[in-house]
MARROTI-627809 format. One record per atom (N, C-alpha, C): residue in one letter; x, y, z. Coordinates in steps of 0.1 Angstrom, whole numbers, plus 5000, padded with zeros to 4 digits. Example, Ala and Ser with C-alpha at 12.3 -4.5 7.8 and 13.67 -1.06 7.14 Angstrom:
2
a513249435078;a512349555078;a513249675078;s512849785071;s513749895071;s512950005079;
# end
This chain:
551
x034428208978;x034628178963;x033428108958;x033028148946;x031828098939;x032227958933;x031527858936;x031727728930;x031227728916;x031727628908;x031427628893;x029927618890;x029127528896;x027727528893;x027027658897;x027427708909;x026827838913;x027127948903;x028427948899;x028828058890;x028028048877;x027927928871;x027127908859;x025727958861;x025127918872;x023727958875;x023628108875;x024528178881;x024528318882;x024628378868;x025528328860;x025628388846;x024428358838;x023928228839;x022728198831;x021528288835;x021428318848;x020328398853;x020528538847;x021728598848;x021928728843;x021628748828;x022128658820;x021928668806;x020528638802;x019728568810;x018428518806;x017328618809;x017628718817;x016628808822;x015728868811;x016228908799;x015428968789;x014528878782;x014628748784;x013928648776;x012728598783;x011728558776;x010628478780;x010828348772;x011428248778;x012028138769;x011728008775;x010527968778;x010227838783;x010227738772;x011027638773;x011227538762;x009927478758;x008927458767;x007727388763;x006827478754;x007127608754;x006427698745;x007027718731;x008127648728;x008727658716;x008127558706;x007927608693;x007327518683;x008327408680;x007727288677;x008527178675;x008827158660;x008027228651;x008227218637;x009327308633;x010427258626;x011527338623;x011127458614;x011727568617;x011527688608;x012027658594;x011527738584;x011927718571;x013427718569;x014027808575;x015527808576;x015927828591;x017127778594;x017527788608;x017527938612;x017027968624;x017028108629;x018428148634;x019128048638;x020528078643;x021427958639;x022527998634;x023627898632;x024727928642;x025027818650;x026127828660;x027327748655;x028327818651;x029527748646;x030527738658;x030727618663;x031727598674;x033027548669;x034027618671;x035427568667;x036327558679;x037227468678;x038227448688;x039527458682;x040427528687;x041827528683;x042627418689;x043227338681;x044027218686;x043127118693;x042427038685;x041626938691;x041626818681;x042426718686;x042526598678;x041226518676;x041126448665;x039926368663;x039826258674;x040926198678;x040726088688;x040526138702;x040426268705;x040126308719;x038726258723;x037726258714;x036426218718;x036326068721;x036825978712;x036725838716;x037625808727;x038825878729;x039725838739;x039125868753;x038325978754;x037826018767;x036325978768;x035825898759;x034325878758;x033725838771;x034325748778;x033625698790;x033525798801;x034325908800;x034326008811;x033526128807;x033026138794;x032226248789;x030826238795;x030226358797;x028826358801;x027826328790;x026626318792;x025626278782;x025126398774;x025426518778;x024726638771;x025726718763;x026926678762;x027926758754;x028226688741;x029426638739;x029826568727;x028926448724;x028526368735;x027726258733;x026326298727;x025826408731;x024526458726;x024626488711;x025726558708;x025926598694;x026026478685;x026726368690;x026926248682;x025626168681;x025026148692;x023826058693;x022626118685;x022526248685;x021326308679;x021626398666;x022926378661;x023326458650;x024026378640;x024626438630;x025426378620;x026926388623;x027626278623;x029026278627;x029826238615;x030626328611;x031626308600;x032926258606;x033126128605;x034226058612;x035526058605;x035626108593;x036826108585;x037026238579;x037026348587;x037226478582;x038626528584;x039126598574;x040526648575;x040626778566;x041726848568;x042026958559;x043326928551;x043326968539;x044326918530;x045227028525;x045827098534;x046927198530;x048027178540;x049127238537;x050427208545;x050427268559;x050127398560;x050527468572;x049227528579;x049127508592;x048027568599;x048527648611;x047827758613;x048127848625;x046727898630;x046727958641;x045528008647;x044828098638;x043728068632;x043028158623;x043028098609;x044028028605;x044127968591;x043027868589;x042827788599;x041727688598;x040327758598;x040227858606;x038927938607;x038627988593;x039628048586;x039428108573;x038927998563;x039627878564;x039227768555;x037827718558;x037427708570;x036127658574;x035027758568;x035327888570;x034327988567;x034128008552;x035327998545;x035228038531;x035027918522;x035227798527;x035027678519;x036127658508;x037227718510;x038327708501;x039727698508;x040727678501;x042027658506;x042827788508;x043827788516;x044627908518;x045227968505;x045327878495;x045827928482;x044828028476;x043528018480;x042528108475;x042128218485;x041928178498;x041428278507;x042628368512;x043828318510;x045028408513;x045628408526;x044928348536;x045528338550;x046428218550;x047628238546;x048628118545;x049328098558;x049328198567;x050028178580;x049628308588;x050228328600;x049928448608;x050728568603;x051728538594;x052428648587;x053128598575;x053428688566;x054228648554;x055028768550;x055928748541;x056828848536;x056328908523;x056229048523;x055729118511;x056929168504;x057229118492;x058429158485;x058329308480;x057229348477;x057029488472;x057329588483;x056829558495;x057029648506;x058329618514;x058929508510;x060229458516;x060029458532;x058929398536;x058629388550;x057629278553;x057629218565;x056729118568;x055329178570;x054329108568;x052929148569;x052129058579;x051529118589;x050729048599;x049329028593;x048828908595;x047528868588;x046328938594;x046528998606;x045329068612;x045529218612;x046729268614;x046929408616;x046429498604;x045729598608;x045129698598;x045429838603;x046229908596;x046630038601;x045530138600;x044430098593;x043230188593;x042230158604;x042530048612;x041630008622;x042130058636;x041230078645;x041630118659;x040830038669;x041430028680;x040829948691;x039530018696;x038529928699;x037329978706;x037229908719;x037429978730;x037129928743;x038329868750;x039529878744;x040729818751;x042029888748;x043129828751;x044429888749;x044629918734;x045530018732;x045630078718;x045929978708;x046929888710;x047429788700;x046629658701;x045729648710;x045029518712;x043929488702;x043529588695;x042329578686;x042429638672;x043729658668;x043829718654;x043829608644;x042729548643;x042629428635;x041329438626;x041429368615;x040229348606;x040429228597;x039429188589;x039629078580;x040029128566;x040729238565;x041029298552;x042029208544;x042829118551;x043729028543;x043028908538;x041728878542;x040928768537;x040428798523;x040828718514;x040528748500;x039228708494;x038428628502;x037128578496;x036028608506;x034828578502;x033728588511;x033628458520;x032828468531;x032628358539;x031128318538;x030728208544;x029328168543;x028428268550;x029028338561;x028328438568;x028128568559;x029128598551;x028928708542;x027828678532;x027728558527;x026728518517;x025328518524;x025228478537;x024028488544;x023528638545;x024428728548;x024128868549;x023628918536;x024328888525;x023928928512;x022628878508;x022328758512;x021028698508;x019828758515;x020028818526;x018928878534;x019029028534;x019729088524;x019929228524;x020429288537;x021329208543;x022029248555;x021129258567;x020029188567;x019129188579;x019529078589;x020328978585;x020828878594;x021928948603;x022128888615;x023228938623;x024328828624;x025528878624;x026628788625;x027628838636;x027928748645;x028828778656;x029828678658;x031128718659;x032228628661;x032828648675;x033128538682;x033628548696;x034728448698;x035828498704;x037028408707;x037928488717;x038628408725;x039628478733;x040728538725;x041028488713;x042028538703;x041328608692;x041828708686;x041128778675;x040928708662;x042028628658;x042028568645;x040728478642;x040428388651;x039228298648;x037928378648;x037828478657;x036628558657;x036428638644;x037528688639;x037528768627;x037328688614;x038228588612;x038228508600;x037028418598;x036428378609;x035328278609;x034028348605;x033928488606;x032728558603;x032828638590;x034028688586;x034228748573;x034128898574;x033828958562;x033929098560;x032729178565;x031529118565;x030329188568;x029729168582;x030529098591;x030029068604;x029529198611;x028529188619;x028129298628;x029129338638;x029829228643;x030929258652;x031729128654;x033029148657;x033829038662;x034429088676;x034428998685;x034929038699;x036028938703;x037028988710;x038128908715;x038528968728;x039428898735;x039828918749;x041029018749;x041029108759;x042129198761;x042829158774;x044129118772;x044829058784;x045129168794;x045129298790;x045429398800;x044229438809;x043029428804;x041829468812;x041029348816;x041229238809;x040329128812;x038929138806;x038829238796;x037529258790;x037529208776;x036329198770;x036129178756;x036129308748;x036829308737;x037029438730;x036729408715;x036829508707;x036629498693;x037429598685;x037029618673;x037729718664;x036729808657;x037229928654;x036230018647;x036029978633;x036629878628;x036229818615;x034729778616;x034329728628;x032929678630;x032029788636;x032529858646;x031629948654;x032430058660;x031730168663;x032430288668;x032630278683;x031730208690;x031930198705;x031230058708;x031630008720;x031129878724;x029629898728;x028729808724;x027329818728;x027229808743;x026129858748;x025829868762;x025929728769;x025429628762;x025529488768;x026929438770;x027829478761;x029229438762;x029829518774;x029529638775;x030029718786;x029529668799;x028229628800;x027729568812;x028329438815;x028529358805;x029229228807;x030629248813;x031429338807;x032729368811;x032729418826;x031729498829;x031629558842;x031429458853;x030829348849;x030629238859;x031929168863;x032929188855;x034329138858;x034328988861;x033728908852;x033728768853;x035228718852;x036028788845;x037428748845;x038028748859;x037628848867;x038128848881;x037628728889;x036428688886;x035928568893;x036728448890;x037028428877;x037828318873;x039228328878;x039728448879;x041128468884;x041228418898;x040228418906;x040228378920;x040128228921;x039828158910;x039628008911;x040927938911;x040927808915;x042027718914;x041627608904;x042527578895;x042327478885;x042727348892;x041727268895;x041927128900;x041327028891;x041726908891;x041126808882;x039626778886;x038826758876;x037426728878;x037226598885;x038126498882;x038026368887;x039226338896;x039226238904;x040426198912;x041526168902;x042726208905;x043826208896;x044126068891;x043825968898;x044125828894;x043125788883;x042025858881;x041125818871;x041425868857;x042525948856;x042925998843;x043825898836;x043325778834;x044025668829;x044425678814;x043825768807;x044125778793;x045225878791;x045825918802;x046926018801;x048225968808;x049326038805;x050526008812;x050426058827;x051426028835;x051426078849;x051326228849;x050726278859;x050626428860;x051926498859;x052926438866;x054326498865;x055126408856;x055326448844;x056226368835;x057226458828;x058226398822;x059326478816;x059026538803;x057926518797;x057626568784;x056826698784;x056426748796;x055626868797;x056526988800;x056227098793;x056927218796;x056327288808;x055027288810;x054427348821;x054227498820;x053527558829;x053227698830;x054127758840;x055127838835;x056227888844;x056827778853;x057027668846;x057627548853;x056727458861;x055527508863;x054627418871;x053927318862;x054027188866;x053527088857;x052526988864;x052127028876;x051226938883;x050027018890;x048926948891;x047827018898;x048127028913;x047427128920;x046527228915;x047227348910;x046527428902;x047127558897;x046327678903;x047027758910;x046427878916;x046527988905;x045328018900;x045328108888;x045828248891;x045428298902;x045928438906;x047428438908;x047928348915;x049428348917;x050228328904;x049728248895;x050428228882;x050228358874;x049128428875;x048928548868;x049928658872;x050328658884;x051328758889;x052628738882;x052928628876;x054228598869;x054228658855;x053128698850;x053028768837;x053428918839;x053728988828;x053929128830;x052829198837;x053129298845;x052129358854;x050829398846;x051029448834;x049829488826;x049129378819;x049629258820;x049029138813;x048729028822;x048329058835;x048028948844;x046828868840;x045928928833;x044728858828;x045028758817;x046228768812;x046728668801;x046628528806;x046728508819;x046728368825;x045528288821;x044428358820;x043128288817;x043228218803;x044028258794;x044128198781;x044728058783;x045528038794;x046227908796;x045427818805;x044227838808;x043427758817;x042027728810;x041327628814;x040027598809;x039027718811;x039327798821;x038427908824;x038428018813;x039428018804;x039328098792;x038228048783;x038027918782;x036827868775;x035527908781;x035527888795;x034327928802;x033928078799;x034928158800;x034628308798;x034128338784;x034728268774;x034228288760;x032828238759;x032528128765;x031128078764;x030128168772;x030528218783;x029728318791;x029328438782;x030428488775;x030128608767;x029228568755;x029428448750;x028528408739;x027028398743;x026828348755;x025428348760;x024828488761;x025628578766;x025128708767;x024928778753;x025728738743;x025528788730;x024228738724;x023928618726;x022728558720;x021528628726;x021528658739;x020328728745;x020328868741;x021428938743;x021429088741;x021329128727;x021829048718;x021629088703;x020329028697;x019628958705;x018428898700;x018628798689;x019728728690;x020028628679;x019028518678;x018528488666;x017628388663;x016128428667;x015928558668;x014528598672;x013628638661;x014128628649;x013228668637;x013528558626;x012928588614;x013028488604;x014328498595;x015228588599;x016428598591;x017528528599;x018228438592;x019228348598;x020328428604;x020628418617;x021728478623;x022828378625;x024028428627;x025228338629;x026028388642;x026328288650;x027228308661;x028428218659;x029528268658;x030828188657;x031528198671;x031728078677;x032428078690;x033527978689;x034728038691;x036027958690;x036627938704;x036827818708;x037527788721;x039027778718;x039827858724;x041327858721;x042127818733;x041527798745;x042327758756;x043027628754;x042327538746;x042827408743;x044227418737;x044427518728;x045627528721;x046827568731;x046527668739;x047527708749;x047927598759;x046927528763;x047227418772;x047927298765;x047527268753;x048127168746;x049627198743;x049927318740;x051227358737;x052127348749;x051627368761;x052427358773;x052527218778;x051527128776;x051526998783;x051426878773;x051026908761;x051026798751;x049726718751;x049426638741;x048126578739;x047926458749;x048926408756;x048726298765;x048826338779;x048626458782;x048726508796;x047426508803;x047526498816;x046326508825;x045626638822;x046426748821;x045826878818;x045026878806;x045426818795;x044726818783;x043426728784;x043526618791;x042326538793;x041326618802;x041726678812;x040826758820;x040226868813;x041026938804;x040527038795;x039426988786;x039526878781;x038526818772;x037226788780;x037426738792;x036226708800;x035526828804;x036226938807;x035627068810;x034927128798;x035627118786;x035027168774;x033727098771;x033626968774;x032426888772;x031326958780;x031626998792;x030627058801;x030127198795;x031127268790;x030727408784;x029827388772;x030127288764;x029327268752;x027927218756;x027827138766;x026527098772;x025727218777;x026427318784;x025727438788;x025227518776;x026027528766;x025727608754;x024527548747;x024527418745;x023427348739;x022127358747;x022227338760;x021127358769;x020427498767;x021327598767;x020827738766;x020127758753;x020727728742;x020127758729;x018827678726;x018827558731;x017627478730;x016527528738;x016827578750;x015727628759;x015227758755;x016127838748;x015627978744;x015027978730;x015627898721;x015127898707;x014527768702;x014827658709;x014427528704;x015427468695;x015627338697;x016627268689;x016227268674;x014927268671;x014527268657;x014727398650;x015227498657;x015427628650;x016927668650;x017727578655;x019227618656;x020027508650;x020927548641;x021827458634;x023227478641;x023627368647;x024927368654;x025927298646;x027127358643;x028227288636;x029427288646;x030027178649;x031127168657;x032327108649;x033527178650;x034727118644;x035927188650;x037127158645;x038327208651;x039227268640;x040027358643;x040927428634;x042127328630;x042527248639;x043627158636;x043827068648;x044626968647;x045026878658;x046326908663;x047126808667;x048426828672;x049126688673;x050526698671;x051326578671;x051726538686;x052026418688;x052726378700;x054126438701;x054526468713;x055926528714;x056926428709;x057926478701;x058926398696;x059726318706;x060026378718;x060726308729;x060026188733;x058726198734;x057926078739;x057925968728;x057826008715;x057825918704;x059225848703;x060225928704;x061625868703;x061925768714;x061425798726;x061725708738;x060925578736;x059925578728;x059125458725;x059425398712;x060625438707;x061225378695;x060425408682;x059725518682;x059025568670;x059825678664;x060125668651;x060925778645;x060325918647;x061226008651;x060726148654;x061926228657;x061726358658;x062826448661;x062426588659;x063326678661;x063126828659;x064026878648;x063326958640;x064127028629;x064527158635;x065827178636;x066427308642;x066427418631;x065527508632;x065327608622;x066627708622;x067027748634;x068127848634;x069427788628;x069827668632;x071027618626;x070927588611;x069727538607;x069527508593;x069627628584;x068927738589;x069027858581;x070327928581;x071127908592;x072427958593;x073327878582;x073227748582;x073927678572;x073527708558;x072227728555;x071827778542;x072427908538;x072427998548;x073028128545;x074528118542;x075228038549;x076628018546;x076827958532;x076027868529;x076127808516;x075827908505;x074827988506;x074528088496;x075628198495;x076228228506;x077328328505;x078528268498;x078728138500;x079828078492;x079528058478;x078328028474;x078027998460;x077728128452;x076928228458;x076528338451;x077228468455;x078028468465;x078728588470;x078028628483;x078728708490;x078228758503;x077028848501;x075928828509;x074828908508;x073628858516;x072628938518;x071428898526;x070528828517;x070828698514;x070028628505;x068628578510;x068528568523;x067228518529;x066528628536;x065328658532;x064628768539;x063828718551;x063328598551;x062528548562;x062228398561;x062228338572;x061728198573;x060428208583;x059328158578;x058128148586;x057128048580;x056527978589;x055527888584;x056027778574;x057227728577;x057827628568;x058027678554;x058327808553;x058527868540;x059727958541;x060627958531;x061728038530;x061528148519;x061628268524;x061528388515;x062828438511;x063128438498;x064528478493;x064528628490;x065628688489;x065828828486;x065728838471;x064628858466;x064428868451;x065028988445;x065129098452;x065829208446;x067329188444;x067929128454;x069329088453;x069528988442;x068728888441;x068828788431;x068728858417;x067828948415;x067629018403;x068829108400;x069329178410;x070529268408;x071729178404;x071829058409;x072928978406;x072828898393;x071628928386;x071328868373;x071328718374;x070728668385;x070528528387;x069128488383;x068928368379;x067628308375;x066928268388;x065828328391;x065128308404;x064728158405;x064128098395;x063727958396;x064927868399;x066127898393;x067327818395;x067827838410;x067727958415;x068127978429;x067127908438;x065927918435;x064927848443;x065227698444;x065427638432;x065727498431;x067027458439;x068027548438;x069227518446;x068927518461;x068227608466;x067827618480;x067027488483;x066027458475;x065127348477;x065927218478;x066927198469;x067727078470;x068627068482;x069127178487;x069927188499;x069127148511;x067927218512;x067127188524;x066627048525;x066526978514;x066126838514;x067126748521;x068326798522;x069426718528;x069326718543;x068526808549;x068526818564;x067626708570;x068026658581;x067226558588;x065926628592;x064826558591;x063526608595;x062726668583;x063426688572;x062726738560;x062426628550;x061126608548;x060726498539;x060526538525;x060026668523;x059826718509;x060126868509;x060526908498;x060627048495;x060127078481;x059627198479;x059127238465;x059327388464;x059527428452;x059727568449;x058427638445;x058427768446;x057327848442;x057127828427;x058227828419;x058227818405;x057527688401;x057827578408;x057227448405;x055727448407;x055327508419;x053927508422;x053127598412;x053827698407;x053127788397;x053027728383;x053827628380;x053827568367;x053327428366;x053027368378;x052627228378;x051327218386;x050427138381;x049227108388;x049226968394;x049426968407;x049426838415;x048026808419;x047626688416;x046226638419;x046026558431;x047126508437;x047026418449;x048426418455;x048526358467;x049726348474;x050226468481;x051426458487;x051926568496;x052126698488;x052526688475;x052726808468;x051426878464;x050326808463;x049026868462;x048626938475;x048926878486;x048726938499;x049527068500;x050727068496;x051627188497;x051027298487;x050527258476;x050027348466;x048727418471;x047927338478;x046727398484;x046927508494;x048127508500;x048427608510;x049327718504;x049527708491;x050427808484;x049627918477;x049928038481;x049328158475;x050428228468;x050328258455;x051428308447;x051928438452;x051028528458;x051428658462;x052028658476;x051728558484;x052028558498;x052928448503;x053028338496;x053828228501;x055328248497;x056128168503;x057528178502;x058128118489;x059428128487;x060028078475;x060227928475;x060427878487;x060627738489;x059827688501;x059027588499;x058227528510;x058827398515;x058727378528;x059227258534;x058127178540;x058227048539;x057326958546;x058226868555;x057826868568;x058626788578;x058326638576;x059326558580;x059126408581;x058026378591;x057226278589;x056226248599;x056826218612;x056226278623;x056726268636;x057726378640;x058126458631;x059126568634;x058326698636;x058926778644;x058426908647;x059527018646;x059027138645;x060027248645;x060527288658;x061827318659;x062427358671;x062727508671;x062327578682;x061927528695;x060527468695;x060327368703;x059127298704;x058027388711;x056827328711;x055627388718;x055427528713;x055527548699;x055127678694;x053627668689;x053127778683;x051727768679;x051727738664;x052827688658;x052827658644;x052727508642;x052127468631;x051827328629;x052127278615;x052427158613;x052727098600;x051726988597;x050527018592;x049426918592;x049426838579;x050526788574;x050526698563;x050126558567;x050026538580;x049826398585;x048526398594;x048026278595;x046726258601;x046626308616;x047726308623;x047626348637;x047226498638;x047526578628;x047226718629;x046026758619;x045926688608;x044926738598;x043526668600;x043426568608;x042126498610;x041526558622;x040226598621;x039526668632;x038126618632;x037426628643;x035926598643;x035126698636;x034026658631;x033026748625;x031626688628;x030726768634;x029426728638;x028426838634;x027226788628;x026126878625;x025026838634;x024226928640;x023226898650;x022127008649;x020926958652;x019827058654;x018927058642;x018627178637;x017627208626;x017727108615;x016727028613;x016526928602;x017726838600;x018626828609;x019726738608;x019426598614;x019526498605;x019226358609;x020426298617;x020126178623;x021126108629;x021926018619;x023226038619;x023925978608;x025425968612;x026025858608;x027525848609;x028125838595;x028925938592;x029425948578;x030925908579;x031325798573;x032625748574;x033525778562;x032925828551;x033725858539;x034525988542;x035626008534;x036326128536;x035526258533;x035726348542;x035126488541;x036226588543;x036126698536;x037126798537;x036526918545;x037426988552;x036927108560;x036327208550;x036827208538;x036227308528;x034827278525;x034327158529;x032927118525;x031927178535;x032327238546;x031427288556;x030627408551;x031327508545;x030627628540;x029627588529;x030027508519;x029027478508;x027827398514;x028127318524;x027027238531;x026027338537;x026527428545;x025627528551;x024927608540;x025627648530;x025027728519;x023927658512;x024127528510;x023127438504;x021827428513;x022027408526;x020927398535;x020127528535;x020827638533;x020127768534;x019627808520;x020027738510;x019627768496;x020127908492;x021427938495;x022128058491;x023328028483;x024028128478;x025228108471;x026328058480;x027227988474;x028427948481;x029328068482;x030228068492;x031328178492;x032028178479;x032428298474;x032728318460;x033928248455;x034728188464;x035928108459;x035827968464;x034627918469;x034527788475;x034927678466;x035727588471;x036227478463;x035627348468;x035127348481;x034527228487;x033127198480;x032527088485;x031327038479;x030327008491;x029027018489;x028126988500;x028226838504;x028026818517;x028026678522;x026626628520;x026526538510;x025226498505;x024426428516;x025126348525;x024326278535;x023626378544;x024026498545;x023426598553;x022426688546;x022726718534;x021826808526;x020626738520;x020726608517;x019626538510;x018626488520;
# end
């Protein structure tokens, strides 16, 4: 079995062959514009993870970014609902879901009378993988991204590559004009794409897949980096609040044995649930930098790399688990490897690194309740059943509710119209009823959001996530500390600091050392990058440049 340092050395050697990249030969004067922008995103990464685990972090990962870069310590996103990819769209476009249109991972289309997946494109076809694994594109994204604007500013001479184990962050973080977005195929263990971007996988991708790094990681065992007793910032390894992976809740985890418990064709899916999913994504990113020649000319290139294993692990074990702590420590190492690589190949002065997260996560309600902190679960199934019964009694028997998803209720507008009912009145009736349920702090109707401009508070947050064409008829906001049941889903209610506050760091090219404590919005990232590059903002950007960074 290849040990971790040896494995990294092997991969580093393989991807570095085409380069003559001695760090001492790199110019120390920054280029006029960064040659490469590296956007590092993490799905489900609380702001307090870095200070909580600070003493156990290495010197060359998060600590390097903070000590030598600009650290925005009060960054948040101010819309109601986040899902995998929603945050990426917000970061890349510099605007809210109300404008970029990615309000959740699906929504109900009243004209088509059917749900719509935010990624699926019936005109797109998989390149390099299973038939349904790659039929995706950014066609549901309504605005440009900062990468699109970079491409436009260079007459499409810049290269833009998106990489993630999951397709949504790779696609939405790069936008409409990316050269390619790559994601992981659980059936083959390979990275694949869509013919929206390219007709066939480049040779370097085929060669990377042929090396079967996924098989190497499948042979590994996930054991804690430190002695288990040193994970003092976490609960016991075996505690009652964890769901675990197929019931297993303690170290060590035999990856191959656990993989066999997935469907036969999806055994490689297991890597998404371990830190080795992050390792594999980073390995592929290093290969992309080398093979695509990113940062090798005077046109600014973009590499977006999203680490998603954190989300899968967090959903199974919670934010206070040993598994989560170990995952953060391992991610710190991967970021250190990535920084070392780009600095040795291109020079720190030529690379702009931006690190942030799509969203955070709440503590598990059971844990909070046991410690006398108000919390609980909102039972969706029983609540919607009661709502259905109520509407049948008041308006007559019928299929009044089309869909519940993403804290939104979609009503049967055709039936309401046929019954000659006032849509706004029905919405208000549903809104008032839902407000009576335990765990619901606020409700608001689509009609209210369309006719009222909220400037602050929770209703402004709900409005920021409301898209008139795609959002529901009634939006719900959970009480602080409450979560949707069933628990441990991939859906989040970020109206509160535990989920909407995330770290944000700028590092590298012309970035000074700074600690910025004033409030910063995630929508400010794209305008800040655009200002640094002296190009147009994304066409619906509502954020503003972070002055402490651009001045």
